[in-house]
C-alpha positions as CSV (number, residue, x, y, z in Angstrom):
1,M,-58.2,-4.7,86.7
2,L,-54.5,-5.5,86.4
3,S,-53.4,-6.0,90.0
4,Q,-49.8,-7.3,89.6
5,L,-47.2,-7.8,86.9
6,F,-44.3,-10.1,87.3
7,I,-41.2,-9.8,84.9
8,K,-38.1,-12.0,84.9
9,N,-35.1,-11.8,82.5
10,V,-36.8,-9.3,80.1
11,A,-34.0,-7.2,78.6
12,V,-32.4,-5.1,81.3
13,I,-35.0,-6.3,83.9
14,E,-33.6,-9.1,85.9
15,S,-36.6,-9.5,88.1
16,A,-39.5,-7.2,89.0
17,S,-42.9,-7.6,90.7
18,I,-45.1,-4.4,90.2
19,D,-48.2,-3.9,92.2
20,F,-51.0,-1.8,90.6
21,E,-53.8,0.1,92.2
22,N,-57.3,0.9,91.0
23,G,-57.3,4.5,89.6
24,F,-54.4,6.3,88.1
25,N,-50.9,4.5,88.0
26,V,-47.9,6.5,86.6
27,F,-44.5,5.1,85.6
28,T,-41.6,7.7,85.4
29,G,-37.9,7.3,85.1
30,E,-34.8,8.6,83.2
31,T,-34.6,8.0,79.5
32,G,-33.5,4.4,78.8
33,A,-34.3,3.1,82.2
34,G,-36.7,0.6,80.9
35,K,-40.2,2.2,80.7
36,S,-40.7,0.9,77.1
37,I,-39.7,-2.6,78.2
38,L,-42.6,-2.6,80.6
39,I,-45.0,-1.9,77.8
40,D,-43.2,-4.6,75.6
41,S,-43.7,-7.1,78.5
42,I,-47.4,-6.2,78.9
43,N,-47.8,-6.6,75.1
44,A,-46.1,-9.9,75.2
45,V,-48.3,-11.4,78.1
46,L,-51.4,-10.2,76.1
47,G,-50.4,-12.3,73.0
48,G,-48.5,-9.8,71.0
49,R,-45.4,-10.6,68.9
50,T,-42.2,-11.6,70.7
51,S,-38.8,-12.5,69.7
52,R,-35.8,-14.0,71.5
53,D,-34.2,-10.6,71.6
54,L,-36.5,-9.9,74.6
55,V,-34.7,-12.5,76.8
56,R,-32.0,-11.0,78.9
57,T,-28.5,-11.7,77.8
58,G,-27.1,-14.9,79.1
59,E,-30.4,-16.2,80.3
60,G,-32.3,-19.3,78.9
61,K,-35.8,-17.7,79.1
62,A,-37.9,-14.6,79.9
63,V,-41.0,-14.8,82.1
64,V,-44.0,-12.4,82.2
65,S,-47.2,-13.0,84.2
66,A,-50.1,-10.7,84.8
67,V,-52.7,-11.2,87.5
68,F,-56.3,-9.6,87.1
69,T,-58.8,-9.1,89.8
70,D,-62.5,-8.0,89.6
71,V,-62.7,-8.9,85.9
72,S,-65.8,-7.9,84.1
73,A,-68.8,-10.2,83.3
74,E,-67.9,-9.9,79.7
75,A,-64.4,-11.1,80.4
76,E,-65.7,-13.9,82.6
77,K,-68.0,-15.0,79.7
78,L,-65.0,-15.1,77.3
79,I,-62.8,-17.0,79.7
80,E,-65.5,-19.7,80.0
81,E,-66.1,-19.8,76.3
82,L,-62.3,-20.4,75.7
83,G,-62.5,-23.3,78.1
84,Y,-61.0,-21.9,81.2
85,D,-62.4,-21.5,84.7
86,A,-63.5,-18.0,85.6
87,E,-62.1,-17.8,89.1
88,E,-61.7,-14.8,91.5
89,E,-58.2,-14.0,90.0
90,L,-57.1,-14.5,86.5
91,M,-53.4,-15.1,85.9
92,I,-51.9,-15.1,82.4
93,S,-48.3,-15.9,81.8
94,R,-45.9,-16.3,78.9
95,E,-42.4,-17.7,78.7
96,I,-40.2,-16.8,75.9
97,S,-37.0,-19.0,75.4
98,A,-33.6,-17.9,74.1
99,E,-34.4,-20.0,70.9
100,G,-37.6,-17.9,70.4
101,K,-40.2,-20.5,71.4
102,S,-43.1,-19.3,73.5
103,V,-45.2,-21.1,76.2
104,C,-48.5,-19.4,77.2
105,K,-50.8,-20.3,80.1
106,V,-54.1,-19.2,81.6
107,N,-54.7,-20.0,85.2
108,M,-51.8,-22.3,85.0
109,R,-53.3,-24.3,82.1
110,P,-51.7,-24.3,78.6
111,A,-52.9,-21.7,76.1
112,T,-51.8,-20.2,72.9
113,A,-50.8,-16.6,72.0
114,S,-54.0,-16.3,70.0
115,V,-56.1,-17.1,73.2
116,L,-54.1,-14.4,75.2
117,K,-54.9,-12.0,72.4
118,Q,-58.6,-12.7,72.6
119,L,-58.6,-12.2,76.3
120,S,-56.6,-8.9,75.9
121,S,-59.5,-7.5,74.0
122,V,-61.7,-7.6,77.2
123,L,-59.0,-6.8,79.5
124,I,-56.6,-4.1,78.5
125,D,-56.5,-1.5,75.9
126,V,-53.0,-0.3,75.1
127,H,-52.5,3.2,73.5
128,G,-48.9,3.3,72.4
129,Q,-46.7,5.9,70.8
130,H,-47.3,4.5,67.3
131,D,-51.1,4.9,67.7
132,S,-50.8,8.6,66.8
133,A,-49.2,7.4,63.5
134,I,-52.2,5.1,63.0
135,L,-54.3,8.1,63.4
136,Q,-52.5,9.5,60.3
137,N,-53.9,6.7,58.2
138,P,-57.3,7.8,56.7
139,E,-58.2,4.3,55.8
140,L,-58.5,3.4,59.6
141,H,-60.6,6.6,60.5
142,I,-63.9,4.6,59.6
143,G,-63.1,2.0,62.3
144,Y,-63.3,4.8,64.9
145,I,-66.8,5.9,63.7
146,D,-68.0,2.2,63.6
147,S,-66.7,1.7,67.2
148,F,-68.4,4.8,68.5
149,G,-71.6,4.0,66.6
150,N,-71.8,0.4,67.5
151,T,-72.4,-0.6,63.9
152,E,-71.1,-4.2,64.3
153,K,-74.5,-5.7,63.4
154,G,-75.0,-3.6,60.4
155,I,-71.5,-4.3,59.1
156,C,-72.0,-8.0,59.5
157,E,-75.4,-8.0,57.6
158,Y,-74.0,-5.7,54.9
159,R,-70.8,-7.9,54.5
160,E,-72.9,-11.1,54.2
161,S,-74.9,-9.6,51.4
162,Y,-71.8,-8.1,49.7
163,K,-69.9,-11.4,49.9
164,K,-73.0,-13.0,47.9
165,L,-73.0,-10.2,45.5
166,K,-69.3,-10.5,44.6
167,S,-69.7,-14.4,44.2
168,V,-72.5,-14.0,41.8
169,E,-70.6,-11.3,39.9
170,R,-67.6,-13.8,39.6
171,D,-69.8,-16.5,38.3
172,I,-71.2,-14.1,35.7
173,K,-67.7,-13.2,34.7
174,K,-66.8,-16.8,34.5
175,I,-69.5,-17.9,32.1
176,S,-69.5,-14.6,30.0
177,M,-67.3,-15.2,27.1
178,D,-67.4,-14.2,23.5
179,D,-68.7,-16.7,20.9
180,S,-65.4,-17.6,19.4
181,D,-64.0,-18.5,23.0
182,K,-67.2,-20.3,23.9
183,A,-67.0,-22.4,20.6
184,A,-63.4,-23.3,21.3
185,R,-64.0,-24.2,24.8
186,I,-67.0,-26.4,23.9
187,D,-65.0,-28.2,21.3
188,M,-62.2,-29.1,23.6
189,L,-64.4,-30.2,26.5
190,K,-66.4,-32.4,24.1
191,F,-63.3,-34.0,22.8
192,Q,-62.0,-34.6,26.3
193,V,-65.4,-36.0,27.5
194,A,-65.6,-38.3,24.4
195,E,-62.1,-39.5,24.8
196,I,-62.6,-40.6,28.5
197,E,-66.0,-42.1,27.6
198,A,-64.6,-44.0,24.7
199,A,-61.9,-45.6,26.9
200,A,-64.8,-47.0,29.1
201,I,-62.4,-47.6,32.0
202,E,-64.2,-49.6,34.8
203,E,-63.6,-49.1,38.5
204,G,-60.7,-51.6,39.7
205,E,-59.9,-52.6,36.0
206,E,-56.4,-51.2,36.2
207,E,-55.6,-53.3,39.3
208,E,-56.9,-56.4,37.6
209,L,-54.9,-55.9,34.4
210,L,-51.7,-55.2,36.4
211,A,-52.2,-58.5,38.3
212,L,-52.9,-60.3,34.8
213,S,-49.8,-58.8,33.3
214,K,-47.7,-60.0,36.1
215,R,-49.2,-63.6,35.9
216,I,-48.6,-63.7,32.1
217,K,-45.0,-62.5,32.4
218,S,-44.4,-65.2,35.2
219,A,-46.5,-68.0,33.6
220,E,-43.5,-70.5,33.3
221,N,-42.5,-70.0,36.9
222,I,-46.1,-70.2,38.1
223,M,-46.8,-73.4,36.1
224,E,-43.7,-75.0,37.6
225,L,-45.0,-74.2,41.2
226,I,-48.5,-75.5,40.4
227,S,-47.2,-78.7,38.9
228,E,-45.0,-79.3,42.0
229,T,-48.2,-78.6,44.2
230,I,-50.3,-81.0,42.3
231,G,-47.6,-83.7,42.5
232,A,-47.4,-83.2,46.3
233,L,-51.2,-83.6,46.6
234,D,-52.0,-86.2,43.9
235,G,-48.6,-87.9,43.4
236,N,-46.6,-88.5,40.3
237,G,-44.7,-91.4,38.6
238,E,-42.0,-91.3,41.3
239,S,-44.0,-90.9,44.6
240,E,-47.5,-91.1,45.9
241,G,-49.2,-87.8,46.9
242,A,-50.7,-86.6,50.1
243,L,-54.2,-87.8,49.1
244,E,-53.0,-91.3,48.6
245,G,-51.3,-91.3,52.0
246,L,-54.6,-89.9,53.6
247,S,-56.6,-92.7,52.0
248,T,-54.3,-95.3,53.4
249,A,-54.6,-93.7,56.9
250,I,-58.4,-93.8,56.7
251,E,-58.5,-97.4,55.9
252,N,-55.8,-98.3,58.6
253,C,-57.5,-96.2,61.3
254,A,-60.9,-97.8,60.6
255,R,-59.3,-101.3,61.2
256,L,-57.3,-100.2,64.2
257,A,-60.5,-98.9,65.8
258,E,-61.6,-102.5,66.2
259,Y,-58.7,-103.2,68.6
260,F,-58.0,-99.7,70.1
261,P,-61.0,-97.5,71.4
262,Q,-58.9,-94.4,70.9
263,Y,-58.8,-94.8,67.3
264,D,-62.6,-94.6,67.1
265,G,-63.7,-91.5,65.1
266,L,-60.1,-90.8,63.8
267,S,-60.9,-92.3,60.5
268,E,-63.7,-89.8,60.0
269,K,-61.3,-86.8,60.8
270,F,-58.9,-88.0,58.2
271,K,-61.8,-88.1,55.7
272,E,-62.5,-84.5,56.4
273,M,-59.0,-83.7,55.7
274,Y,-59.0,-85.8,52.6
275,Y,-61.9,-83.9,51.1
276,E,-60.4,-80.5,51.9
277,F,-57.1,-81.5,50.4
278,E,-59.0,-82.8,47.3
279,E,-60.9,-79.6,46.9
280,F,-57.6,-77.6,47.1
281,A,-56.0,-79.9,44.6
282,N,-58.9,-79.3,42.2
283,D,-58.6,-75.5,42.6
284,V,-54.8,-75.7,41.9
285,K,-55.7,-77.6,38.7
286,D,-58.2,-75.1,37.7
287,N,-55.5,-72.3,38.1
288,A,-53.3,-74.4,35.9
289,D,-56.0,-74.4,33.3
290,E,-56.3,-70.6,33.5
291,L,-52.6,-70.4,32.7
292,D,-53.4,-71.6,29.1
293,F,-53.1,-68.0,27.9
294,D,-54.2,-66.8,24.4
295,P,-51.0,-65.9,22.8
296,T,-52.5,-62.4,22.0
297,L,-53.7,-61.8,25.7
298,Q,-50.4,-60.2,26.8
299,N,-50.4,-57.8,23.8
300,R,-54.0,-56.8,24.5
301,T,-53.3,-56.4,28.2
302,E,-50.2,-54.2,27.8
303,K,-52.0,-52.1,25.2
304,R,-55.0,-51.5,27.6
305,L,-52.6,-50.6,30.4
306,D,-50.8,-48.1,28.1
307,Q,-54.2,-46.6,27.2
308,I,-55.0,-46.2,30.8
309,F,-51.6,-44.7,31.6
310,R,-51.8,-42.1,28.8
311,L,-55.3,-41.0,30.0
312,K,-54.1,-40.8,33.7
313,R,-51.1,-38.7,32.7
314,K,-53.3,-36.4,30.7
315,Y,-56.1,-36.0,33.1
316,G,-54.8,-36.0,36.6
317,G,-52.2,-38.8,37.4
318,S,-54.7,-41.5,38.6
319,V,-57.9,-43.1,37.5
320,E,-59.7,-41.5,40.4
321,E,-58.5,-38.0,39.3
322,M,-59.3,-38.7,35.6
323,F,-62.9,-39.4,36.7
324,K,-63.1,-36.2,38.7
325,Y,-61.8,-34.3,35.7
326,Y,-64.4,-36.0,33.6
327,N,-67.3,-35.0,36.0
328,K,-66.0,-31.4,36.1
329,A,-65.7,-31.3,32.4
330,V,-69.3,-32.6,31.9
331,E,-70.6,-30.0,34.4
332,E,-68.6,-27.1,32.7
333,L,-69.9,-28.3,29.3
334,E,-73.5,-28.3,30.5
335,N,-73.0,-24.8,32.1
336,I,-71.6,-23.4,28.9
337,E,-74.2,-25.0,26.7
338,F,-76.9,-23.6,28.9
339,S,-74.9,-20.4,29.8
340,E,-77.5,-18.1,28.3
341,E,-80.2,-19.6,30.6
342,R,-77.9,-19.6,33.5
343,L,-76.6,-16.1,32.8
344,E,-80.0,-14.7,32.7
345,K,-80.8,-16.2,36.2
346,L,-77.4,-14.9,37.6
347,R,-78.1,-11.4,36.3
348,K,-81.4,-11.3,38.0
349,E,-79.8,-12.6,41.2
350,R,-77.2,-9.9,40.9
351,E,-79.8,-7.3,40.4
352,R,-81.6,-8.4,43.6
353,L,-78.4,-8.6,45.6
354,F,-77.3,-5.3,44.4
355,E,-80.5,-3.7,45.5
356,E,-80.3,-5.5,48.8
357,T,-76.7,-4.6,49.4
358,T,-77.1,-1.1,48.4
359,K,-80.0,-0.6,50.9
360,L,-77.9,-2.2,53.6
361,A,-74.9,0.1,52.7
362,E,-77.2,3.1,52.9
363,A,-78.6,2.2,56.3
364,L,-75.0,1.6,57.5
365,S,-73.9,5.0,56.1
366,N,-76.9,6.7,57.8
367,K,-76.0,5.2,61.1
368,R,-72.4,6.3,60.6
369,H,-73.5,9.9,59.8
370,K,-75.5,10.1,63.0
371,A,-72.6,8.6,65.0
372,A,-70.3,11.0,63.3
373,E,-72.2,14.1,64.4
374,A,-72.1,12.9,68.1
375,F,-68.4,11.9,67.7
376,E,-67.5,15.3,66.3
377,K,-69.1,17.0,69.3
378,A,-67.6,14.8,72.0
379,V,-64.1,15.0,70.5
380,M,-64.3,18.8,70.3
381,E,-65.4,18.9,73.9
382,E,-62.3,16.9,74.8
383,L,-59.9,18.9,72.8
384,S,-61.3,22.1,74.1
385,Y,-60.6,20.9,77.6
386,L,-57.1,20.0,76.7
387,N,-56.1,23.5,75.7
388,M,-57.4,23.4,72.1
389,P,-60.4,25.8,72.5
390,N,-60.5,27.0,69.0
391,V,-60.2,23.7,67.3
392,R,-62.8,22.4,64.8
393,F,-62.9,18.8,64.3
394,S,-65.1,17.2,61.6
395,V,-65.7,13.7,60.0
396,N,-65.6,14.0,56.3
397,F,-67.7,11.5,54.2
398,E,-67.4,10.7,50.6
399,K,-69.7,8.2,48.9
400,T,-68.0,5.4,47.1
401,E,-68.9,2.4,45.1
402,L,-69.8,-0.7,47.2
403,A,-66.8,-2.1,48.9
404,D,-66.0,-4.4,51.9
405,S,-66.7,-1.5,54.4
406,G,-69.9,-0.2,52.7
407,C,-70.2,3.0,50.5
408,D,-68.4,5.3,52.7
409,S,-64.9,6.7,52.7
410,I,-64.2,8.6,55.9
411,E,-61.4,10.9,56.9
412,F,-60.9,13.2,59.9
413,Y,-60.6,16.9,59.0
414,I,-59.5,19.6,61.5
415,A,-58.8,23.2,61.9
416,T,-56.6,24.1,64.8
417,N,-56.8,27.8,64.8
418,A,-59.8,30.1,64.4
419,G,-60.4,31.3,60.8
420,E,-58.7,28.4,59.2
421,P,-60.4,26.0,56.8
422,L,-60.8,22.5,57.7
423,K,-58.1,20.3,56.2
424,P,-57.2,16.6,56.5
425,L,-55.8,15.9,59.9
426,T,-53.0,13.9,58.4
427,K,-51.6,17.0,56.7
428,I,-51.7,19.7,59.5
429,A,-51.7,18.2,63.0
430,S,-48.4,18.5,64.9
431,G,-47.0,15.8,67.2
432,G,-48.4,17.4,70.3
433,E,-51.8,18.0,68.7
434,L,-51.9,14.4,67.4
435,S,-51.3,13.2,71.1
436,R,-54.2,15.2,72.4
437,I,-56.5,14.2,69.4
438,M,-55.6,10.6,70.1
439,L,-56.2,11.0,73.8
440,S,-59.6,12.7,73.1
441,I,-60.6,10.0,70.8
442,K,-59.6,7.3,73.4
443,N,-61.6,9.0,76.0
444,V,-64.6,9.3,73.7
445,L,-64.5,5.6,72.8
446,A,-63.7,4.6,76.5
447,D,-67.4,4.5,77.2
448,K,-68.2,2.2,74.3
449,D,-66.3,-0.9,75.7
450,N,-66.0,-2.8,78.9
451,V,-62.2,-2.9,79.1
452,D,-61.3,-2.1,82.7
453,T,-57.6,-1.2,82.2
454,L,-56.3,1.5,79.7
455,I,-52.6,1.9,79.2
456,F,-51.1,5.1,77.7
457,D,-47.5,5.0,76.7
458,E,-46.2,8.6,76.5
459,V,-49.4,10.1,75.4
460,D,-48.1,13.5,76.5
461,T,-45.5,13.7,73.6
462,G,-45.1,17.1,72.5
463,I,-47.2,18.6,75.1
464,S,-46.1,21.1,77.9
465,G,-47.3,23.8,80.3
466,S,-51.1,24.0,81.0
467,A,-51.9,21.5,78.2
468,A,-49.9,19.0,80.0
469,Q,-51.7,19.6,83.4
470,K,-55.1,19.3,81.5
471,V,-53.9,15.9,80.1
472,G,-53.0,14.8,83.6
473,K,-56.4,16.0,85.0
474,K,-58.2,14.3,82.2
475,L,-56.5,10.9,82.8
476,K,-57.2,11.3,86.5
477,Q,-60.8,12.0,85.7
478,V,-61.1,8.9,83.4
479,S,-59.5,6.7,86.1
480,G,-62.5,7.4,88.3
481,G,-64.4,4.7,86.2
482,R,-61.5,2.3,85.3
483,Q,-57.8,1.6,86.0
484,I,-55.3,3.9,84.2
485,I,-51.6,3.0,83.6
486,C,-49.5,5.8,82.1
487,V,-45.9,6.2,81.1
488,T,-45.0,9.9,81.1
489,H,-42.1,12.3,81.2
490,L,-44.1,15.2,82.5
491,A,-44.3,16.3,86.1
492,Q,-47.8,17.8,85.4
493,V,-49.2,14.4,84.5
494,A,-47.4,12.3,87.1
495,A,-48.5,14.7,89.9
496,F,-52.2,13.4,89.4
497,A,-51.2,9.7,90.0
498,D,-52.8,7.6,92.8
499,N,-49.8,5.3,92.5
500,H,-46.5,6.6,91.3
501,L,-44.0,4.0,90.2
502,L,-40.3,4.9,89.5
503,I,-38.2,2.9,87.1
504,S,-34.5,3.3,87.7
505,K,-31.4,1.7,86.2
506,S,-28.1,0.8,87.8
507,T,-24.9,-1.0,86.8
508,E,-23.3,-3.8,88.8
509,N,-20.3,-5.8,87.9
510,G,-20.5,-4.6,84.2
511,R,-24.3,-5.5,83.9
512,T,-27.3,-3.3,83.7
513,F,-30.2,-3.7,86.2
514,T,-33.6,-2.0,86.1
515,S,-35.7,-1.8,89.2
516,V,-39.4,-0.6,89.9
517,E,-40.4,0.9,93.2
518,S,-43.6,2.5,94.4
519,L,-42.9,6.0,95.7
520,D,-44.1,7.5,99.0
521,K,-44.8,11.2,99.3
522,E,-41.3,12.3,99.9
523,G,-40.1,10.1,97.0
524,R,-42.8,11.6,94.7
525,I,-41.7,15.1,95.5
526,N,-38.0,14.2,94.7
527,E,-39.0,12.5,91.4
528,L,-41.3,15.4,90.3
529,A,-38.5,17.8,91.1
530,R,-36.1,15.6,88.9
531,I,-38.6,15.7,86.1
532,M,-39.1,19.4,86.3
533,G,-35.4,19.8,85.6
534,G,-32.5,22.0,86.7
535,T,-30.3,21.8,89.8
536,M,-32.1,20.1,92.8
537,T,-32.7,22.9,95.2
538,D,-35.1,23.5,98.0
539,A,-37.1,26.0,95.7
540,L,-37.4,23.1,93.1
541,K,-38.5,20.6,95.7
542,M,-41.0,23.2,97.1
543,S,-42.4,23.6,93.5
544,A,-42.7,19.9,93.2
545,K,-44.5,19.7,96.6
546,E,-46.9,22.5,95.6
547,L,-47.6,20.7,92.2
548,L,-48.5,17.6,94.1
549,E,-50.8,19.4,96.4
550,L,-52.5,21.3,93.7
551,S,-53.1,17.9,91.9
552,K,-55.1,16.5,94.6
């Protein structure tokens, strides 16, 4: 459960540390005191979207941290799968800078908003005011039935088969063309393949030609350098070369060895150097011979490079990309030329996959129908308890063509008064009715997950009187098996709380501050009296006290 929430520099909240209890926790306070900011803070620490607007004016960053205790086995497993230690306490924190940057941590170790969002799925379920609007989107109704019916395995199997079916259908469409289009495509591909094959470009040829072209263009300069190098090694008319000098050194060292022991062996070392220099001189001379270019060589080289350049520009920008294009063109040409044979195989595969996918869709639909029957009954029981005794709630099915979600289109229908026909919920439910329907659905789905904490943000919108009292009693009942945190404006709901938290706002030195405090019995009576309205009188406080006593 969520045991503590720490908020610093979030909007009008300078600093607040809120302790939660197991059971039913309620937030109340005047409009604008900051109740919605608390929900925004919780959403932020759970990996929701944030912006720099969340940071209190004049501050560098906002900080929200949440401490969870007694986490479920499912949560512990996910924590470990994400690479964190499953300790006795789980602390999640998030910093939002004034520049909009975000820093997330799990048990003091770096994390991402995506990790926080994954953890939130097993820690907290937040039902906000916008959820009733979500209920008005028929396309999302199927999700409620799937959650209730635990159809995840069936959906995965169906979608895997459906994905294969669509892939085969795309392949069929790709190779199914009329004869004129097919002939034109074959002619073009044959021309392109033949053009690349005729060029017969070899791997590394372009690099070799570029090097040769560079040598040809610099032949005069290269010849001069080679001539000077040969002269330095072999000598010329003006001076002896290095080889002649080494020959002299060899002879002299051999003679000196007769007089000085240290010269012994030096002659052999000079001989080794002589042979290496001689070999190098021969290599240089060979290079000189290679520079005796055929006068037409430069023209042939440039023409070949130009041919390679034109083909590169036409088929991808590089020789490597040109070969890739060639291989792809050959493959496509083979596919088209043998398309009838391949098309027949694909059509048989499509027929097999369509039959398989249809069976999976029907099995999924049957499971949804069974789940819908139990779902209808459970929701109507909840609605009856919440002062909607004459309501009729129905899950309407329409069969569709195979789609990503199967072959079902699902929409919730409702009749709120006796004798009225069932109509789409989106067209006839009022705000208060939507709130109670949403609460009923949440309660029905609550047993289908292992989330320990449910948060309701003004789920009592549009409700009053005995219906409000029933909502409070229902939330109290649900809190027997898990932690409930609720933001409310109704005394009938707040009276059932195990832990009543008051959010209040004050102004100091021209700045707004919000504080959160846990109320004792006297504080609760005063706050319930304020919510009930009117001038604060002993009679009003007595009514608040009586309401509190009756809610135990």
